[in-house]
C-alpha positions in Angstrom: 0.2 0.0 -0.1 1.3 3.4 -1.0 1.9 5.7 2.1 2.5 9.4 2.0 2.5 12.2 4.7 -0.2 14.8 3.2 -0.4 18.0 5.1 -3.4 20.2 4.8 -1.5 23.3 5.7 1.4 22.8 3.1 0.1 25.5 0.7 -1.2 23.0 -2.0 -4.2 20.9 -2.4 -4.2 17.4 -1.0 -4.9 15.9 -4.3 -2.0 17.8 -6.0 0.4 16.7 -3.1 -0.6 13.1 -3.7 -0.3 13.3 -7.6 3.3 14.6 -7.0 4.4 11.8 -4.7 3.1 9.1 -7.2 4.4 11.0 -10.0 7.9 11.1 -8.4 7.8 7.4 -7.4 7.0 6.6 -11.2 9.7 8.9 -12.4 12.3 7.4 -10.1 11.4 3.8 -10.9 10.1 2.9 -7.5 6.6 2.3 -9.3 7.4 0.4 -12.5 5.4 0.2 -15.8 2.4 -2.3 -15.3 2.1 -1.8 -11.4 -1.5 -1.6 -10.4 -2.2 1.3 -8.3 -4.3 0.8 -5.2 -8.1 1.1 -5.5 -9.4 4.7 -4.7 -11.2 3.5 -1.5 -8.4 1.5 -0.2 -5.8 4.3 -0.8 -8.2 6.9 0.7 -8.8 4.9 3.9 -4.9 4.3 4.2 -4.1 8.0 3.8 -7.0 9.3 5.7 -8.4 11.6 2.9 -11.5 11.6 0.8 -12.2 9.4 -2.2 -12.5 12.5 -4.2 -8.8 13.4 -3.6 -7.6 10.2 -4.7 -9.7 10.1 -7.7 -8.4 13.7 -8.8 -4.8 12.7 -8.3 -5.3 9.6 -10.5 -7.3 11.8 -13.1 -4.2 14.1 -13.2 -1.7 11.2 -13.5 -3.8 9.6 -16.3 -4.1 13.0 -18.3 -0.4 13.4 -18.2 0.3 9.7 -19.3 1.9 8.6 -16.2 -1.0 6.1 -15.5 -3.9 4.6 -17.4 -7.3 3.3 -16.4 -8.4 -0.2 -17.5 -11.9 -1.1 -17.4 -13.1 -3.3 -14.5 -9.4 -3.7 -13.6 -8.1 -0.6 -12.0 -5.4 2.0 -12.6 -2.0 1.0 -13.8 1.4 2.6 -14.2 2.3 3.5 -17.9 5.7 2.9 -19.3 7.1 6.5 -19.6 10.5 5.9 -21.7 14.1 6.8 -21.1 13.3 9.7 -18.7 12.9 7.5 -15.8 15.4 8.4 -13.1 17.2 5.7 -11.2 16.4 5.1 -7.6 19.0 6.4 -5.1 21.7 3.9 -4.5 20.9 2.1 -7.6 24.4 2.3 -8.6 26.8 0.7 -6.1 30.1 2.2 -5.7 32.9 -0.2 -6.5 34.7 -1.7 -3.4 38.0 -0.6 -5.1 36.7 3.2 -5.0 35.6 2.7 -1.5 39.0 1.5 -0.2 40.7 4.7 -1.8 38.9 7.0 0.5 41.7 8.5 2.4 42.0 8.4 6.3 44.2 11.5 6.2 44.7 14.4 3.4 48.1 16.0 3.3 46.9 18.1 0.4 44.3 20.1 1.9 42.7 18.4 5.0 38.9 18.0 5.6 37.8 20.9 7.6 38.8 19.4 10.9 40.4 22.6 12.0 38.8 25.6 10.5 39.1 29.0 12.4 35.8 30.8 11.9 34.7 33.7 14.1 31.2 32.4 14.9 30.4 34.4 17.9 31.5 37.7 16.1 29.8 36.8 13.0 26.4 36.1 14.8 26.8 39.4 17.0 27.3 41.4 13.6 24.3 39.7 11.9 22.0 40.6 14.9 23.1 44.2 14.8 22.6 44.5 11.1 19.0 43.1 11.3 18.3 45.5 14.2 19.7 48.4 12.6 18.5 48.0 8.7 15.4 45.9 9.4 13.5 45.5 6.2 15.9 47.5 4.2 18.2 44.2 4.1 15.4 42.8 1.8 15.9 45.5 -0.9 17.8 44.8 -4.0 21.3 46.5 -4.4 23.5 47.7 -7.2 24.6 45.0 -9.8 28.1 45.7 -8.5 27.2 44.9 -4.9 26.0 47.0 -1.9 27.7 50.3 -1.7 28.3 49.8 2.0 30.5 46.7 1.2 32.2 48.1 -1.7 33.2 51.2 0.4 34.4 48.9 3.2 36.5 46.9 1.0 38.0 50.0 -0.8 38.9 51.4 2.8 40.5 48.0 3.8 42.5 47.7 0.6 44.0 51.2 1.2 44.8 50.3 4.9 46.2 46.9 4.3 47.5 46.9 0.7 48.0 50.7 0.0 45.6 50.4 -3.0 43.9 53.6 -3.7 40.4 52.5 -5.2 36.8 53.8 -4.8 33.9 51.8 -4.3 32.8 52.6 -7.9 35.5 50.5 -9.2 34.6 47.3 -7.0 32.4 44.4 -8.2 31.3 42.1 -5.7 30.7 38.4 -6.7 29.5 35.0 -5.6 33.2 33.6 -5.2 36.2 33.8 -7.6 34.9 31.4 -10.1 31.9 33.6 -10.7 34.2 36.6 -11.1 36.4 34.6 -13.6 33.1 34.0 -16.0 32.1 37.7 -15.5 35.6 38.9 -16.6 35.4 36.8 -19.7 32.2 38.5 -20.7 33.5 42.0 -19.9 37.1 41.5 -21.7 35.7 39.3 -24.5 35.5 35.7 -25.7 37.3 36.3 -29.0 40.6 37.1 -27.1 43.3 34.5 -25.8 43.8 34.2 -22.2 47.2 33.3 -20.8 47.3 31.3 -17.6 50.1 30.0 -15.4 51.4 26.3 -15.9 51.3 24.8 -13.3 48.2 26.7 -12.1 44.8 26.4 -10.6 43.1 24.3 -13.1 39.6 25.8 -12.5 40.8 29.1 -14.0 41.3 27.1 -17.2 38.0 25.2 -17.0 36.0 28.3 -16.6 37.8 30.2 -19.5 37.2 27.1 -22.0 33.5 26.8 -20.6 33.0 30.3 -21.8 34.3 29.5 -25.2 37.6 31.5 -24.7 41.0 30.3 -26.0 43.4 29.4 -23.3 47.1 29.6 -23.6 49.3 27.7 -20.8 52.4 29.6 -20.1 55.3 28.0 -18.2 56.9 29.4 -15.1 60.6 30.0 -14.1 62.0 31.1 -10.6 60.2 34.4 -10.8 56.9 33.6 -12.3 55.1 33.5 -15.8 57.7 33.8 -18.4 57.2 37.0 -20.5 59.0 35.7 -23.6 56.5 32.7 -23.7 53.6 35.0 -23.0 54.5 37.0 -26.1 54.7 34.1 -28.2 51.4 32.8 -27.2 49.5 35.7 -28.8 47.6 36.2 -25.6 45.8 39.5 -25.0 44.8 38.7 -21.4 47.3 37.5 -18.6 45.8 35.8 -15.5 48.5 35.7 -12.9 49.1 35.4 -9.0 52.1 37.3 -8.4 51.6 37.7 -4.6 51.7 34.0 -3.8 51.3 31.6 -6.7 49.5 28.4 -6.4 50.9 25.8 -6.1 54.6 26.7 -6.4 54.4 29.5 -3.8 56.5 31.7 -5.9 56.4 35.5 -4.9 57.0 37.4 -8.2 59.7 40.0 -7.9 59.3 43.8 -9.0 61.4 43.3 -12.1 59.2 40.6 -13.4 56.2 42.5 -12.5 57.4 45.5 -14.4 58.3 43.1 -17.4 54.5 42.0 -17.4 53.4 45.6 -17.3 55.6 46.5 -20.2 54.0 43.5 -22.2 50.5 44.9 -21.4 51.4 48.3 -22.7 52.9 47.1 -25.8 49.5 47.0 -27.6 46.0 48.2 -26.9 43.4 45.6 -25.5 46.1 44.0 -23.4 45.1 43.4 -19.7 46.3 41.5 -16.5 44.1 39.8 -14.1 46.0 40.0 -10.9 44.6 37.0 -8.6 45.7 38.0 -5.1 43.8 35.1 -3.2 45.8 34.8 0.0 48.0 37.8 0.3 46.7 38.6 3.9 48.4 35.4 5.0 52.0 36.4 4.8 54.3 35.1 7.6 57.3 37.1 7.3 57.8 40.8 6.3 55.2 43.0 4.9 52.7 42.0 2.1 54.2 42.5 -1.2 52.6 45.6 -3.2 50.0 44.5 -5.6 50.6 45.0 -9.4 47.7 47.0 -9.6 49.4 49.7 -7.5 52.4 49.9 -10.1 50.0 50.2 -13.1 50.3 53.5 -14.7 47.9 53.0 -17.6 44.8 51.3 -16.1 45.7 47.7 -17.6 45.5 45.7 -14.3 42.3 44.2 -12.8 42.8 43.3 -9.2 40.8 40.4 -7.8 40.6 38.9 -4.3 38.4 36.8 -2.0 37.3 36.3 1.5 37.4 32.4 1.1 40.8 32.1 2.5 40.4 34.6 5.5 36.7 33.8 6.7 35.2 30.8 4.8 35.1 29.2 1.4 31.4 28.8 2.0 30.9 32.6 2.5 31.1 32.8 -1.5 32.2 36.7 -1.4 34.8 37.8 -3.7 35.6 41.3 -5.5 37.4 42.6 -8.6 38.7 46.1 -8.7 38.6 47.5 -12.2 40.5 50.3 -13.7 38.4 53.4 -14.4 38.6 53.1 -18.1 36.5 49.6 -17.9 33.8 51.0 -16.0 31.7 52.3 -18.8 32.2 49.0 -20.7 31.0 47.2 -17.4 27.8 49.1 -17.3 27.1 48.5 -21.1 27.9 45.0 -21.0 27.0 43.7 -17.5 24.6 46.3 -16.1 21.6 44.2 -16.5 22.9 41.7 -14.0 21.9 41.2 -10.4 24.5 40.9 -7.8 24.7 37.0 -7.0 25.5 37.7 -3.4 22.8 37.8 -0.7 22.2 41.3 0.3 22.1 40.3 4.0 25.5 38.8 4.0 27.1 41.8 2.1 25.7 44.0 4.8 27.2 41.7 7.5 30.6 41.5 5.8 30.5 45.3 5.4 29.9 45.9 9.2 32.4 43.1 9.9 35.0 45.0 8.2 34.2 48.6 9.0 33.9 47.9 12.8 37.7 46.6 12.7 36.4 43.0 13.7 37.9 41.6 10.3 41.3 43.1 10.9 41.4 41.7 14.3 40.3 38.4 12.9 43.2 38.4 10.4 45.8 39.1 13.0 44.4 36.1 14.9 44.4 33.9 11.9 48.0 35.0 10.9 49.2 34.1 14.4 47.4 30.8 14.3 48.7 29.7 10.8 52.1 31.0 11.6 52.2 28.8 14.8 50.7 25.8 13.0 53.2 26.2 10.2 56.1 26.4 12.8 54.8 23.3 14.6 54.5 21.1 11.5 57.9 22.2 10.2 59.3 21.1 13.7 57.2 17.8 13.2 58.8 17.1 9.9 62.4 17.7 11.3 61.6 15.2 14.1 59.9 12.8 11.9 61.4 9.8 10.0 61.0 11.9 6.7 63.8 14.3 8.1 66.7 14.1 5.7 64.5 12.6 3.0 62.8 15.7 2.1 63.1 19.8 1.9 60.7 22.5 2.6 60.4 25.2 -0.2 58.1 28.5 -0.3 56.8 28.3 3.4 56.7 31.9 4.0 53.2 32.7 2.9 49.8 31.5 2.6 48.8 27.9 3.9 50.7 25.5 2.0 54.2 24.8 0.9 56.2 22.5 -1.2 57.8 19.3 0.3 60.4 18.1 -2.2 60.9 14.4 -1.5 64.2 12.7 -2.1 63.1 9.6 -3.9 63.5 7.8 -7.5 59.9 6.9 -7.4 57.4 8.7 -9.7 54.7 11.0 -8.4 52.0 8.6 -9.5 53.5 5.7 -7.9 54.1 7.5 -4.5 50.5 8.6 -4.6 49.2 5.3 -5.4 51.2 3.5 -2.7 50.2 6.3 -0.1 46.5 5.9 -0.9 46.9 2.3 -0.2 47.9 3.2 3.3 45.2 5.7 3.8 47.1 8.9 2.9 46.1 11.3 0.2 48.9 13.2 -1.4 49.1 15.7 -4.3 52.1 16.7 -6.4 53.0 19.8 -8.4 52.8 17.5 -11.6 49.0 17.4 -10.8 48.8 21.0 -11.8 51.0 20.8 -14.9 49.5 20.4 -18.4 52.7 18.7 -19.5 53.5 15.1 -18.1 56.5 14.7 -16.0 57.4 14.0 -12.3 58.5 16.7 -9.9 58.9 15.1 -6.6 57.4 18.2 -5.1 54.5 17.3 -2.8 51.9 20.0 -1.9 51.5 20.3 1.9 48.4 22.4 2.6 48.1 22.7 6.5 45.2 25.0 6.7 42.8 22.3 7.9 45.0 19.8 9.2 44.8 18.3 12.6 48.3 18.8 13.8 48.0 15.9 16.3 47.6 13.3 13.5 50.5 14.9 11.5 53.4 12.8 13.1 51.6 9.6 12.2 51.0 10.8 8.6 54.6 11.6 8.5 55.7 8.5 9.5 53.4 6.5 7.0 54.7 8.8 4.3 58.4 7.9 5.2 57.5 4.2 5.2 55.8 4.5 1.8 59.0 6.3 0.6 61.2 3.7 1.9 59.1 0.8 0.6 59.1 2.4 -2.9 62.9 3.1 -2.9 63.6 -0.5 -2.0 61.3 -1.9 -4.8 62.8 0.4 -7.3 66.4 -0.2 -6.5 
């Protein structure tokens, strides 16, 4: 007997709710073709509704072809073809895939140790609701709430020395959303240069927007300008403050060389992706390329994902004034994709000084965490079999492993022991081993790191003995 929960105050009629329940069971394959539905009287008694309710639901199913009435026999489910959706769990996960689920992930963790200012954020939300009331329900400018854009502009001046106005700032639902927006602003008919190795989502989003992509190799200072010129690209997407995944900080001479490239021809632009410059552990943050630009060719993009939470989904881009009119013409019809309430909350969080205090605590937390993990590496069986590179910024560094074993083989052997690894080669377009493992400690539980390092040392030792 079919059993559903039908609520009279659900906002829809009982017959419509019953019809939808049965229709979904047919679509999902839980009710297969040829199945006889319960009689109207039997189903009405089981569900506690009137016979007329069941009769109307069946009539709608019959009208749409989900069921058919057979004289003196009853109502039967019809075959509806290939659109039948499989039942949840119909496809079992192979046991081999289940075994590959890591116990510990040295490449990123699993959110076990995420520092979020819950109490301050909750207090800020309450203050926003009390002060703004129904105003938080009103739509805002397509670029974002003016209060948030002004707060971001003030923060950039205080923390990065950038002189921008709120008019130049566009707020978006995460970096990925803004990447797609910039393709529409700068054009799909131009070629975009991305770093190789680099963050793969950037390439994926540009290609999904039908833009041509050129992968430009790096040297010790960042994107190679000679290769950039040879690529024929008009837009260069770079992360000069702290490259992911290599950790390279681009020196000023390379920054100036890239600006010279942009100035050589009209229509060339640089997208400066400054995703984690707030988290520098030694010295002052490197001045943004945006601050060196004298001809309005740099677009500065940043996010709150690294400093507050990835799930907040708030990022922003600062445009040169020369692109503002193009922005209005091409994208002015958009609605800001970030909920207004969250924008007002973040604006107050920044303007009150709570964000700066949170950043200071975050820097200390990550600095202490990095120091502890480096000490754990030095005291582990891995000591002497690896070297640490580019550990002075962000929440990751490279661990260069001394082993003749390939990256792929090490990953496979480690996964068999419950340890997930990721290498520099995973972010390159050209095949080849690097021996450089990406150690992302942002969310790692430091109490479990020694055991993970010991396991990694055993994996390397076994691999070395096998390959020798």
